[in-house]
C-alpha positions in Angstrom: -76.7 -21.3 143.8 -73.8 -23.3 145.2 -74.3 -26.1 147.5 -71.1 -26.3 149.6 -69.4 -29.7 150.5 -70.0 -28.9 154.1 -73.6 -29.6 153.9 -73.1 -33.1 152.2 -72.3 -35.1 155.3 -75.7 -34.2 157.1 -77.6 -34.9 154.0 -75.8 -38.4 153.6 -76.5 -39.2 157.2 -80.1 -38.5 156.7 -80.1 -40.5 153.8 -78.6 -43.5 155.5 -81.5 -43.5 158.0 -84.1 -43.9 155.2 -85.4 -47.1 153.5 -83.5 -46.0 150.3 -80.1 -47.2 151.8 -80.4 -50.4 149.8 -76.8 -51.0 149.4 -73.5 -49.5 149.8 -73.4 -48.2 146.1 -76.5 -46.0 146.6 -74.9 -43.3 149.0 -71.9 -43.3 146.8 -74.0 -42.3 143.9 -75.8 -39.6 145.9 -72.5 -38.4 147.2 -71.0 -38.2 143.8 -74.1 -36.3 142.3 -74.3 -33.8 145.0 -70.6 -33.1 144.8 -71.0 -32.4 141.3 -73.8 -30.0 141.9 -71.8 -28.3 144.8 -68.9 -27.6 142.4 -71.1 -25.7 139.9 -72.7 -22.3 139.5 -76.2 -22.8 138.5 -77.8 -19.2 137.8 -80.7 -20.6 135.9 -81.4 -23.0 138.6 -81.5 -25.9 136.1 -80.7 -28.6 138.6 -83.3 -27.4 141.2 -84.6 -30.9 141.6 -81.2 -32.2 142.6 -81.9 -32.7 146.4 -82.9 -35.4 148.7 -86.4 -34.2 149.1 -87.4 -35.2 145.6 -90.5 -37.3 145.7 -89.5 -40.9 145.1 -91.2 -42.6 142.2 -92.6 -46.1 142.5 -90.9 -48.7 140.1 -91.6 -52.2 139.4 -89.0 -53.5 141.9 -89.7 -54.4 145.5 -88.2 -51.0 146.8 -88.9 -47.5 145.7 -86.7 -45.9 143.2 -83.9 -43.7 144.4 -84.7 -40.0 144.1 -81.8 -39.2 141.8 -83.4 -41.5 139.1 -86.0 -38.8 138.7 -83.5 -35.9 138.7 -83.1 -34.0 135.5 -80.5 -35.3 133.2 -80.0 -38.5 135.2 -81.0 -41.9 133.7 -80.9 -45.0 135.8 -80.7 -48.6 134.7 -84.1 -50.0 135.0 -83.0 -53.2 136.9 -80.0 -52.2 138.9 -81.1 -48.6 139.4 -77.5 -47.3 139.0 -76.8 -44.0 137.0 -76.0 -45.0 133.5 -76.4 -41.7 131.8 -75.7 -38.0 132.8 -76.8 -35.4 130.5 -76.6 -31.8 131.7 -75.9 -30.1 128.4 -77.1 -26.6 127.5 -78.0 -25.6 131.1 -75.8 -22.5 131.5 -73.7 -24.1 134.0 -70.1 -23.3 135.1 -67.6 -24.4 137.3 -65.1 -27.5 137.6 -65.8 -31.2 137.6 -65.0 -32.8 141.1 -62.9 -36.0 141.5 -66.2 -37.5 143.0 -67.5 -38.1 139.4 -65.3 -41.3 139.4 -67.7 -42.9 141.7 -70.4 -43.3 139.0 -68.8 -46.6 138.0 -71.6 -47.7 135.8 -71.7 -44.5 133.9 -72.0 -45.1 130.2 -72.9 -41.7 128.7 -71.7 -38.2 129.9 -72.8 -35.1 128.1 -71.6 -31.7 129.5 -71.6 -29.9 126.3 -72.6 -26.1 125.6 -72.0 -25.0 129.2 -69.2 -22.9 130.6 -67.2 -25.4 132.5 -63.6 -24.3 133.0 -60.3 -25.2 134.4 -58.3 -28.5 133.7 -60.4 -31.5 132.6 -60.7 -33.7 135.7 -58.4 -36.8 135.3 -60.8 -38.8 137.4 -63.2 -38.9 134.4 -60.7 -41.4 132.8 -61.5 -43.8 135.6 -65.0 -44.6 134.5 -64.7 -48.1 133.3 -68.1 -48.3 131.5 -68.0 -44.9 129.7 -68.9 -45.4 126.1 -69.7 -41.7 124.9 -68.3 -38.4 126.4 -69.4 -35.0 124.9 -67.8 -31.9 126.4 -68.2 -29.7 123.3 -68.4 -25.9 123.6 -67.1 -25.3 127.2 -63.9 -23.6 128.4 -61.8 -26.5 129.6 -58.2 -25.4 129.5 -54.6 -26.4 130.5 -53.1 -29.5 128.9 -55.0 -32.6 128.0 -54.8 -35.0 131.1 -53.0 -38.3 130.9 -54.8 -41.6 131.2 -57.2 -41.1 128.3 -56.2 -44.6 126.8 -57.6 -46.1 130.1 -61.2 -45.7 128.9 -61.3 -49.2 127.1 -65.0 -49.0 126.5 -65.0 -45.5 125.1 -66.2 -45.2 121.4 -67.2 -41.6 121.1 -65.2 -38.6 122.5 -66.0 -34.9 121.5 -64.3 -31.9 122.9 -64.8 -29.3 120.2 -64.4 -25.6 121.1 -62.7 -25.5 124.3 -59.3 -24.0 125.3 -56.9 -27.0 125.7 -53.2 -26.3 125.2 -50.1 -28.4 124.8 -49.7 -31.4 122.8 -52.6 -33.8 121.6 -52.9 -37.0 123.7 -50.4 -39.5 122.1 -52.4 -42.5 123.1 -56.2 -43.2 122.7 -58.7 -45.5 123.9 -58.1 -48.8 122.1 -61.6 -49.1 120.6 -62.3 -45.4 119.8 -64.2 -44.6 116.7 -65.0 -40.9 117.0 -62.4 -38.2 118.1 -63.0 -34.6 118.0 -60.4 -32.3 119.6 -61.0 -29.3 117.2 -61.3 -25.6 118.1 -58.8 -25.4 120.9 -55.1 -24.4 121.1 -53.3 -27.7 120.8 -49.8 -27.4 119.7 -47.0 -29.7 118.2 -47.9 -32.2 115.4 -50.5 -34.8 114.8 -49.2 -38.1 116.5 -48.1 -40.6 114.0 -49.5 -43.2 116.5 -53.0 -42.3 115.5 -52.4 -44.5 112.4 -52.3 -47.4 114.7 -56.0 -47.3 115.9 -57.9 -49.2 113.2 -61.3 -48.6 114.7 -61.2 -44.9 114.1 -64.0 -43.6 111.8 -64.1 -39.9 112.6 -61.1 -37.6 113.3 -61.6 -33.7 113.8 -58.5 -31.7 114.8 -59.2 -28.6 112.9 -58.9 -25.1 114.3 -55.8 -25.6 116.5 -52.1 -24.4 116.4 -50.8 -27.7 115.1 -47.6 -27.7 113.0 -45.3 -30.1 111.3 -46.0 -32.5 108.5 -49.2 -34.4 108.1 -48.3 -38.0 109.3 -48.4 -40.5 106.4 -49.3 -43.2 108.9 -53.0 -41.8 108.8 -53.3 -43.6 105.5 -53.4 -46.8 107.5 -57.0 -46.1 108.7 -58.8 -48.0 106.2 -62.1 -47.5 108.2 -61.8 -43.8 108.5 -64.8 -42.1 107.0 -64.3 -38.4 108.0 -60.9 -36.6 108.4 -61.0 -32.9 109.3 -57.6 -31.4 110.2 -57.5 -28.0 108.5 -57.2 -24.4 109.9 -53.6 -25.2 111.4 -50.1 -24.5 110.2 -48.6 -27.5 108.7 -45.4 -27.8 106.6 -45.1 -30.0 103.4 -47.8 -31.4 101.3 -50.7 -33.8 101.2 -49.3 -37.3 101.8 -49.7 -39.8 99.0 -50.6 -42.3 101.5 -53.8 -40.6 102.2 -55.1 -42.3 98.9 -55.1 -45.7 100.9 -58.1 -44.5 103.2 -60.5 -46.5 101.0 -63.6 -45.8 103.4 -63.1 -41.9 103.4 -65.9 -39.9 102.3 -65.1 -36.5 103.9 -61.6 -35.0 103.7 -61.0 -31.3 104.9 -57.4 -29.9 105.1 -58.3 -26.3 104.3 -56.3 -23.2 105.3 -53.5 -25.3 106.4 -50.4 -23.9 104.7 -49.9 -27.1 102.6 -47.7 -26.8 99.5 -46.6 -28.9 96.6 -48.8 -30.7 94.1 -52.0 -32.4 94.4 -51.1 -36.2 94.4 -52.9 -38.2 91.8 -53.3 -40.9 94.5 -56.2 -38.9 95.8 -58.2 -40.4 92.9 -58.2 -43.7 94.9 -60.7 -42.3 97.4 -63.5 -43.6 95.4 -66.0 -43.1 98.2 -65.1 -39.5 98.7 -68.3 -37.3 98.9 -66.5 -33.9 100.0 -63.0 -32.6 99.3 -61.9 -29.5 100.8 -58.4 -28.2 100.2 -58.9 -24.4 99.8 -56.7 -21.7 101.1 -53.3 -23.5 100.9 -50.4 -23.2 98.4 -50.9 -26.0 96.2 -49.5 -25.5 92.7 -49.4 -27.3 89.3 -52.3 -28.8 87.5 -55.4 -30.3 88.9 -54.9 -34.1 88.5 -57.0 -35.4 85.6 -57.5 -38.6 87.7 -59.9 -36.7 89.8 -62.6 -37.7 87.2 -62.6 -41.2 89.0 -64.2 -39.7 92.2 -67.7 -40.7 91.0 -69.3 -40.1 94.2 -67.9 -36.6 94.7 -70.6 -34.0 95.4 -68.5 -31.0 96.8 -65.1 -30.0 95.4 -63.3 -26.9 96.8 -59.8 -26.3 95.6 -60.1 -22.3 95.9 -57.4 -20.0 97.0 -54.3 -22.0 95.9 -51.8 -21.5 93.0 -53.1 -24.1 90.7 -52.5 -23.5 87.0 -53.1 -25.1 83.8 -56.7 -25.8 82.6 -59.7 -27.2 84.2 -59.7 -30.9 83.5 -62.4 -32.0 81.0 -63.0 -35.0 83.0 -64.8 -33.0 85.6 -67.8 -33.2 83.4 -67.8 -37.0 84.4 -68.7 -36.3 88.0 -72.4 -36.8 87.8 -73.0 -36.2 91.5 -71.1 -32.9 91.7 -73.2 -30.2 93.1 -70.7 -27.7 94.3 -67.6 -26.8 92.4 -65.2 -24.0 93.6 -61.9 -23.3 91.9 -61.8 -19.6 92.5 -58.5 -17.4 93.1 -56.1 -19.7 91.3 -54.1 -19.3 88.2 -56.2 -21.4 85.9 -56.3 -20.6 82.2 -58.1 -21.9 79.0 -61.7 -22.2 78.6 -64.6 -23.6 80.9 -65.1 -27.2 79.7 -68.5 -27.3 77.8 -69.3 -30.5 79.6 -69.6 -28.7 82.9 -73.1 -27.6 81.8 -74.1 -31.3 81.4 -73.5 -32.0 85.2 -77.0 -33.1 86.1 -76.8 -31.9 89.7 -74.5 -28.8 89.7 -75.9 -26.0 91.8 -72.9 -23.8 92.6 -70.0 -23.0 90.2 -67.3 -20.5 91.4 -64.5 -19.8 89.0 -63.8 -16.1 89.8 -60.3 -14.6 89.9 -58.5 -16.7 87.3 -57.4 -16.2 83.8 -60.2 -18.1 82.0 -61.0 -17.3 78.4 -63.6 -18.2 75.9 -67.4 -18.3 76.2 -69.4 -19.3 79.1 -70.9 -22.6 78.2 -74.2 -21.5 76.4 -76.3 -24.4 77.9 -75.1 -23.8 81.4 -78.2 -24.0 83.8 -80.1 -26.2 81.4 -80.0 -28.9 84.1 -82.4 -26.8 86.1 -80.5 -26.8 89.4 -78.2 -23.8 89.1 -78.5 -21.5 92.1 -75.1 -19.6 92.3 -72.7 -18.6 89.5 -69.6 -16.6 89.8 -67.2 -16.3 86.9 -66.1 -12.6 87.6 -62.5 -11.4 87.3 -61.6 -13.4 84.2 -61.2 -12.8 80.4 -64.4 -14.4 79.3 -66.1 -13.2 76.1 -69.2 -13.9 74.2 -72.8 -13.5 75.5 -74.5 -14.3 78.6 -76.3 -17.6 78.2 -80.1 -17.4 78.4 -80.4 -20.8 80.0 -78.8 -19.7 83.4 -82.1 -19.5 85.1 -83.9 -22.4 83.2 -84.7 -24.0 86.4 -85.9 -20.8 88.3 -83.5 -21.4 91.1 -80.7 -19.0 90.4 -80.3 -16.4 93.2 -76.7 -15.1 92.7 -75.2 -14.2 89.5 -71.7 -12.6 89.5 -70.2 -11.7 86.0 -68.2 -8.6 86.5 -64.8 -7.8 85.2 -64.8 -9.8 81.9 -65.3 -9.0 78.3 -68.8 -10.2 77.9 -70.8 -8.7 74.9 -74.4 -8.6 73.8 -77.5 -7.9 75.8 -78.9 -9.0 79.1 -81.2 -12.0 78.3 -84.8 -11.4 78.9 -85.0 -14.6 80.9 -82.7 -13.1 83.7 -85.4 -10.2 84.2 -87.8 -12.9 85.0 -85.6 -15.1 87.3 -88.0 -15.2 90.3 -85.4 -15.9 92.9 -82.6 -13.7 91.7 -81.1 -11.9 94.7 -77.7 -10.5 93.6 -76.9 -9.6 90.0 -73.5 -8.0 89.2 -72.3 -7.5 85.6 -70.3 -4.3 85.8 -67.1 -3.9 83.7 -68.0 -5.6 80.7 -69.0 -4.7 77.1 -72.6 -5.5 77.5 -75.0 -3.4 75.2 -78.6 -2.9 74.4 -81.4 -1.9 76.7 -81.9 -3.1 80.3 -84.9 -5.4 79.8 -88.2 -4.9 81.6 -89.1 -7.3 84.4 -86.5 -6.8 87.1 -88.9 -4.6 88.9 -91.3 -7.7 89.6 -88.4 -9.7 91.3 -89.3 -9.8 95.0 -85.9 -11.0 96.2 -83.7 -8.7 94.1 -81.5 -6.6 96.5 -78.4 -5.7 94.5 -77.9 -4.7 90.9 -74.7 -3.4 89.4 -74.5 -2.9 85.7 -72.0 0.0 85.6 -69.2 0.4 83.1 -70.9 -1.2 80.1 -72.5 0.1 76.9 -76.2 -0.1 77.8 -78.3 2.4 75.9 -81.9 3.3 75.5 -84.3 4.2 78.4 -84.2 3.1 81.9 -87.0 0.7 82.6 -89.9 2.2 84.4 -90.7 -0.9 86.5 -87.2 -0.8 88.3 -88.7 1.4 91.0 -91.2 -1.2 91.8 -88.6 -3.8 93.0 -89.7 -4.3 96.6 -86.2 -5.1 98.1 -83.8 -3.6 95.9 -81.2 -1.7 98.1 -78.3 -1.1 95.7 -78.6 0.1 92.0 -75.6 1.2 90.0 -76.0 1.9 86.3 -73.0 4.4 86.0 -70.9 5.0 83.0 -73.2 3.7 80.3 -74.9 5.6 77.3 -78.6 5.9 78.1 -79.0 9.4 76.7 -82.4 9.7 78.1 -84.1 11.0 81.3 -84.6 9.3 84.6 -88.0 7.7 85.2 -90.5 10.0 86.9 -90.9 7.4 89.7 -87.3 6.4 90.0 -87.2 7.1 93.7 -90.2 4.8 94.3 -88.0 1.9 95.5 -89.3 1.1 99.0 -85.9 -0.4 100.1 -83.4 1.6 97.9 -80.4 2.7 99.9 -77.8 3.5 97.1 -78.6 4.7 93.7 -75.7 5.5 91.3 -76.3 6.8 87.7 -73.2 8.9 87.0 -71.7 9.6 83.7 -74.6 8.0 81.7 -75.5 11.1 79.4 -78.7 11.5 81.2 -80.9 14.4 80.2 -83.9 16.2 81.6 -84.2 17.0 85.2 -84.0 15.4 88.7 -87.5 13.9 89.3 -89.3 14.9 92.5 -88.7 12.6 95.5 -92.4 12.7 96.6 -91.7 11.1 99.9 -90.4 8.1 98.2 -86.9 8.0 99.4 -87.2 6.9 103.2 -84.1 4.6 103.1 -81.7 6.2 100.5 -78.5 7.3 101.9 -76.4 7.8 98.8 -77.4 9.5 95.4 -74.8 9.8 92.7 -75.8 11.6 89.4 -72.6 13.3 88.6 -71.2 13.8 85.1 -74.7 13.9 83.1 -76.6 16.6 81.3 -79.3 17.1 83.9 -80.9 20.5 84.0 -83.5 22.4 86.0 -83.4 22.9 89.9 -82.8 20.5 92.6 -86.2 19.4 94.0 -86.9 20.9 97.4 -88.4 17.8 98.6 -85.1 16.2 98.8 -85.4 17.2 102.5 -87.9 14.2 102.8 -84.9 11.9 102.3 -84.0 11.9 106.0 -81.4 9.2 105.8 -79.3 10.8 103.0 -75.5 10.8 103.8 -74.1 11.5 100.4 -75.5 13.7 97.5 -73.2 14.0 94.3 -74.9 16.2 91.6 -71.6 17.8 90.1 -70.8 18.2 86.5 -74.4 18.8 85.3 -76.4 21.8 84.1 -78.5 22.4 87.2 -79.7 25.8 87.9 -81.7 27.8 90.5 -81.0 28.0 94.3 -79.4 25.5 96.6 -82.4 24.0 98.5 -82.0 25.0 102.2 -83.7 21.5 102.9 -80.3 20.0 102.2 -79.0 21.5 105.4 -81.7 20.0 107.5 -81.0 16.4 106.6 -79.9 14.9 110.0 -77.1 12.6 108.6 -75.8 14.4 105.7 -72.0 14.1 105.4 -71.0 14.9 101.8 -72.6 17.4 99.4 -71.1 18.0 95.9 -72.8 20.4 93.7 -69.9 21.7 91.7 -69.6 22.6 88.1 -73.2 23.5 87.7 -75.2 26.8 87.1 -76.6 27.2 90.5 -77.2 30.8 91.6 -78.2 32.8 94.7 -76.5 32.5 98.1 -75.4 29.5 100.2 -78.3 28.9 102.7 -77.5 30.1 106.3 -79.0 26.9 107.6 -75.7 25.0 106.9 -74.1 26.8 109.6 -76.0 24.4 111.9 -75.2 21.2 110.0 -73.1 19.4 112.4 -72.7 16.1 110.5 -71.5 17.7 107.2 -67.8 16.8 106.4 -67.5 17.6 102.7 -69.2 20.5 100.9 -68.3 21.4 97.2 -70.1 24.3 95.3 -67.2 25.3 93.1 -67.7 26.6 89.7 -71.3 27.8 89.8 -72.9 31.3 89.8 -73.3 31.7 93.5 -73.1 35.1 95.2 -73.1 36.7 98.7 -71.2 35.7 101.8 -69.7 32.3 102.5 -70.7 31.6 106.1 -67.7 31.9 108.5 -69.1 30.0 111.5 -70.4 26.4 111.8 -68.3 23.4 112.1 -67.8 22.7 108.4 -67.1 26.3 107.2 -64.2 26.6 109.6 -62.5 23.6 107.9 -63.3 23.9 104.2 -60.4 24.8 101.6 -61.1 27.7 99.3 -61.2 25.4 96.5 -64.7 24.3 97.7 -66.0 27.7 96.5 -63.6 28.8 93.8 -65.2 29.5 90.3 -68.0 31.7 92.0 -66.9 35.3 91.3 -69.8 36.6 93.4 -68.8 34.8 96.6 -66.7 36.4 99.4 -66.0 36.2 103.0 -65.3 33.2 105.1 -62.3 31.4 103.7 -62.3 33.5 100.6 -61.4 37.2 100.3 -63.1 39.8 102.5 -66.3 41.1 101.2 -66.1 44.8 100.0 -67.4 47.4 102.5 -70.0 49.9 101.1 -68.6 53.0 99.3 -68.4 56.2 101.4 -69.8 59.1 99.4 -70.5 61.7 102.2 -67.2 63.8 101.4 -66.9 66.1 98.4 -63.3 66.9 98.8 -61.0 64.4 97.2 -57.9 65.7 99.1 -59.9 65.5 102.3 -60.9 61.9 101.5 -57.2 60.9 101.1 -56.3 62.6 104.2 -59.2 60.9 106.2 -58.3 57.5 104.5 -54.8 58.0 105.7 -55.8 58.7 109.2 -58.5 56.1 109.4 -56.4 53.3 107.8 -54.6 52.2 111.1 -57.7 52.7 113.2 -59.6 50.3 110.9 -57.0 47.7 111.1 -56.8 48.2 114.9 -60.7 47.7 115.2 -60.6 44.7 112.7 -58.2 43.0 114.8 -60.2 43.7 117.9 -63.5 42.5 116.4 -61.7 39.4 115.0 -60.2 38.6 118.3 -63.6 39.2 120.0 -65.3 36.9 117.5 -62.7 34.1 117.9 -63.0 34.2 121.7 -66.8 34.2 121.4 -66.7 31.2 119.0 -64.2 29.4 121.1 -66.3 30.1 124.3 -69.4 29.0 122.5 -67.8 25.6 121.5 -66.4 25.1 125.1 -69.7 26.0 126.6 -71.6 23.8 124.1 -69.3 20.8 124.8 -69.7 21.3 128.5 -73.5 21.5 128.2 -73.6 18.5 126.0 -71.3 16.4 128.2 -72.9 17.4 131.6 -76.2 17.8 130.2 -76.2 14.3 129.1 -75.1 13.3 132.6 -78.0 15.0 134.2 -80.4 13.7 131.8 -79.2 10.3 132.0 -79.3 10.3 135.7 -82.9 11.1 135.6 -83.6 8.3 132.8 -81.8 5.4 134.2 -83.8 5.4 137.4 -86.9 4.7 135.5 -88.0 1.1 135.4 -88.6 -1.9 135.6 -85.4 -3.2 134.0 -85.0 -6.3 132.0 -81.5 -7.8 131.5 -80.7 -10.3 128.7 -77.2 -12.0 129.2 -75.2 -13.5 126.2 -72.8 -15.2 128.6 -72.4 -15.7 132.3 -72.4 -12.3 133.9 -71.4 -11.8 137.7 -73.2 -8.6 138.3 -76.7 -7.3 138.2 -78.6 -4.5 136.2 -78.6 -2.3 139.4 -74.8 -2.4 139.4 -74.7 -1.3 135.8 -77.0 1.6 136.4 -75.2 2.8 139.4 -72.2 3.6 137.4 -74.1 5.6 134.8 -75.3 8.3 137.3 -72.0 10.3 137.1 -70.8 12.3 134.2 -67.2 11.3 135.3 -67.7 7.8 133.8 -68.4 9.1 130.3 -65.6 8.1 128.1 -67.0 8.9 124.6 -69.9 9.8 122.6 -70.6 8.5 119.1 -73.3 8.5 116.4 -75.2 5.8 118.4 -75.0 7.0 121.9 -73.0 7.8 125.0 -70.4 5.2 126.3 -69.6 4.7 129.9 -66.7 3.0 131.8 -68.4 0.8 134.4 -66.6 -0.8 137.2 -68.6 -3.7 138.6 -68.6 -4.8 142.3 -66.4 -7.9 141.6 -63.7 -5.6 139.9 -64.6 -6.4 136.3 -64.6 -3.3 134.1 -67.1 -3.1 131.2 -68.1 -0.6 128.5 -71.7 0.5 128.6 -73.4 2.1 125.5 -76.6 4.1 126.3 -78.3 4.4 122.9 -79.5 8.0 121.9 -83.2 8.5 122.0 -86.1 6.2 123.3 -86.2 2.6 122.7 -88.0 1.1 119.7 -91.3 -0.4 120.1 -91.4 -3.8 121.8 -88.0 -3.6 123.4 -87.9 -5.1 126.9 -89.8 -8.1 126.0 -88.4 -11.5 126.9 -86.6 -13.7 124.5 -89.0 -15.5 122.4 -91.4 -12.7 122.5 -92.7 -10.4 119.7 -90.0 -7.9 119.8 -88.1 -8.0 116.4 -85.5 -5.5 118.0 -84.6 -7.8 120.8 -84.2 -10.5 118.4 -81.7 -8.6 116.4 -79.9 -7.8 119.6 -79.6 -11.4 120.4 -78.2 -12.1 116.9 -75.4 -9.7 117.8 -74.9 -11.3 121.1 -74.1 -14.6 119.5 -71.3 -13.2 117.6 -68.0 -14.6 118.7 -64.8 -14.0 117.2 -61.3 -12.9 118.5 -61.3 -9.7 116.5 -64.8 -8.6 117.3 -65.9 -6.7 120.5 -68.1 -9.0 122.3 -71.7 -8.0 123.2 -72.0 -9.2 126.9 -75.7 -8.4 127.4 -78.5 -5.9 127.0 -80.4 -3.8 129.6 -83.7 -2.2 128.7 -86.8 -0.5 130.2 -89.5 1.6 128.7 -87.2 4.6 128.2 -83.6 3.4 127.9 -81.4 0.8 126.3 -77.9 -0.2 127.5 -75.6 -2.5 125.5 -72.9 -4.0 127.5 -69.6 -4.8 126.0 -66.2 -5.9 126.7 -63.8 -3.1 127.9 -60.9 -2.3 125.6 -58.1 -0.6 127.6 -56.0 0.8 124.7 -58.7 2.9 123.1 -59.3 3.0 119.4 -57.0 2.9 116.3 -57.7 6.5 115.4 -56.3 7.9 118.4 -53.5 5.4 118.5 -52.3 6.5 115.0 -52.9 10.1 115.2 -53.1 10.9 119.0 -56.1 12.6 120.9 -56.5 16.3 120.8 -56.6 17.7 124.4 -60.1 18.4 125.5 -61.7 16.8 122.6 -64.7 14.7 122.8 -64.2 11.5 121.0 -66.9 10.0 118.7 -65.3 6.5 119.2 -68.0 4.1 120.7 -65.5 2.8 123.2 -62.8 5.4 123.5 -61.0 5.5 127.0 -59.0 8.6 127.5 -57.8 7.5 130.7 -56.0 4.6 129.3 -52.9 6.1 127.1 -51.5 2.7 126.2 -48.1 3.2 124.6 -48.8 6.8 123.4 -46.2 9.4 124.1 -47.2 12.6 126.0 -47.1 14.6 122.8 -49.8 12.5 121.4 -47.7 10.5 118.9 -47.7 6.8 118.7 -45.3 5.2 121.1 -43.0 2.1 120.8 -46.0 0.1 119.8 -46.4 2.2 116.7 -44.0 0.0 114.6 -44.9 -1.7 111.4 -45.2 -5.1 113.0 -47.9 -3.9 115.3 -49.7 -2.0 112.4 -49.5 -5.2 110.4 -51.1 -7.3 113.2 -53.8 -4.8 113.6 -54.6 -4.7 109.9 -54.8 -8.5 109.7 -57.0 -8.6 112.9 -59.4 -6.0 111.3 -59.5 -8.0 108.1 -60.2 -11.2 110.0 -63.0 -9.5 111.9 -64.8 -8.2 109.0 -64.4 -11.4 107.0 -66.2 -13.1 109.8 -69.0 -10.6 109.9 -69.5 -10.5 106.2 -68.9 -14.1 105.2 -68.9 -16.5 108.2 -71.5 -15.2 110.7 -74.9 -16.4 110.5 -76.8 -14.3 109.6 -74.2 -12.3 107.6 -73.6 -8.9 109.1 -72.5 -5.9 107.0 -70.7 -3.3 109.2 -71.4 -0.2 107.0 -69.4 2.0 109.4 -65.9 0.7 109.3 -63.3 3.4 110.3 -60.3 3.7 112.5 -62.4 5.1 115.5 -64.5 1.9 115.3 -61.4 -0.4 115.6 -60.5 -0.9 119.3 -57.4 -2.3 120.7 -57.3 -4.7 123.6 -54.6 -5.1 126.2 -52.5 -7.2 123.7 -52.9 -4.5 121.0 -55.1 -7.0 119.0 -57.6 -5.2 116.9 -61.4 -5.6 117.8 -64.1 -4.3 115.4 -66.7 -2.4 117.2 -69.9 -0.3 116.7 -71.7 -2.7 114.2 -75.4 -3.5 114.3 -76.9 -0.9 116.5 -78.1 1.7 113.9 -81.8 0.8 114.0 -81.8 0.2 117.7 -82.3 4.0 118.0 -85.7 5.8 118.1 -86.6 5.9 114.5 -89.3 4.6 112.0 -88.7 1.0 111.2 -87.7 0.6 107.6 -87.1 -2.5 105.5 -83.4 -2.4 105.8 -82.1 -5.1 108.2 -81.6 -4.0 111.7 -78.2 -5.5 111.4 -76.4 -2.5 109.9 -74.2 0.2 111.0 -74.6 4.0 110.6 -72.8 4.9 107.5 -69.4 4.2 105.9 -67.8 1.6 103.7 -70.2 -1.0 102.4 -68.8 -4.3 100.8 -69.9 -4.6 97.2 
């Protein structure tokens, strides 16, 4: 609630008449604080006690304490009673900082961090002569950085991380500044060389801006500097040799900064260095062997460069090293044996190089190894059996090498193992027993090896295993009877393994499976009818086997089935008529079987399939195949009469056939139009009834200038529907203040517990809050969530240029889009014929592709917790007003009305899943 300045003068007059008017400085302090409050928006009423009616506390002085000394966030000097500290961080405040703040002349500490302050930074702040620390992190201050920063002669600590400042960095700094953080904004230009003239500096963070030019060599003069973080910019040139003179430096990060050249050997002079991050640059040449002099080095990351040569053997002398990342370079030679002697090594990442030789056979014997990735090299020899000697290994990635021999038994008893990938090697022998007892194991890929023997029975007992791929091996045995017993299994692939026997009964043990691949084996028998209990199945691939019997009609009842491939088997009987009603099916292949009867001609899928999906079944006809023969007419005994009747009846038959076909076509089209009309307006009517049920709870993930009533009001008209997807209906909602948002009303009833307040017992709401914290320029932002006992609404940013699918291919007139935020009323640059307009050039396409990659990279690698999209497709990539790509429709799959499974709620529907 805003307190306007017009009310300040009466308040001050009242205050002058009280005994608290001890000196001329007291009303000045009150005026300054109330001016600050009047300039702010405080929707949480965090500053509710900032008023003159606050009960005065009695202190040790002769007079009562001023009321503001008891206000939240305000600290007064115990003797002078003047404000020396103001901390209003994390209070959901917004607005601007008034000039009156300069009146707090004794202020020493100012903390405004983690709010939503905006506008230019008030220059009057730089007129606080006693200010020692200032923290304005995580706000939205913008415009250029104001002049006068150097006037804060007492300032030692200044942090303004994650704002929106533009223009150049301040050229002049406070003379005794020790901590400077201007990272995460939009500063341009180069780093001022003058920064090298402030010897008191101990901490510099300028990363994540738009800085360019060379790194100033003058920074090497900062002999007291301990922390230098200037990456994620776009510099030119290389790493200055003078940086080797920063004798106190313990942390150096110049990652993702476009640096080139070679690594200067002078870097080895930084003998106090603990962490060195130079990844994602263009450094070339050898790794300097002098790096072995960095005895205190704990973290070394030189990944994503163009480094060549061999890994220096001297790295084995870095006894404090815990993290070594040299991935994605051009390194050759072998892994130094001494690496296994590093006593504290926990993470070793060497993938995507050209390394040869064996993995050191004592690696892991130090007992601390947690993460090893040596994939995509040319390594040979066996897998060391010491990798899990300390029982700490949780991630082991070995794929795309030339490794031989068996899997060590010790790995099957590695208690913390979470992810194990060894595909595309030459491993052999049997898969050892024991993996089924690993409680954390979620991902196993052993495909494209030479494994043989039986598949361990205990695998099905792995409680968290979600992905299992053993394809292209030589098992020559049957599947275990309880293979579908994995409680969390989502993907199972055992293609081209020479498997024999039949497909085991599912026995209600496949609650979470959505992909089963068994093609290219020697499986016989029938397809189990209880496959219909696998309600989340999306993909079924049983082709190239010897399966017989009928196609189970239960397959057609699966609610999410998208792909069925039963080709090249010995299946017989007819295609079940239930497939006509299978609206989710996109691919259906039953070619080269022994099927007979009519191919259905109605239903969404059968009107689109190519005849090749049914070829090789001589008994099939109709639909997209040849017409089925009519029953023979044997009533006439005169052959010549039959010929005459046939001649006469021929034209009539054709006329009748054309008429019937035309009628059927009109009927189908009419039904489709009617169905579409019923769906759209039926949802509108049902929605109008449902959204009036309450009470409502709104959870906002940023400051919102509207109420839940304003949102619900926009959803009572079918005219506001702009799309329907697999997760729900999307509405375009115009708020009273002019803001336009997209509102997704999820299908079905909310999950149990929805509507509880944050911090309550609702796991679903907790997951929604995780999505609400996602912040990235290429991710559609979740603004808030509204829910009651019957409805859940997700509030998103509105994207005016629709989705990528329509932008590339055009929208069919009258179609109902499945895109989650499709806006048919905003055509962007599309021509009237539906083709891409001027924006459809390759520069724009490249920008969109990069934006999608950045958004997915953030979700899969940088977000906490990590979020796997699982449904990435053009219709889920939206385009904002500047044609920037925004990834959408992630994380809502299990917010629908379904039984809670063991898979994380942070998942999509179905689609592409990162390996």
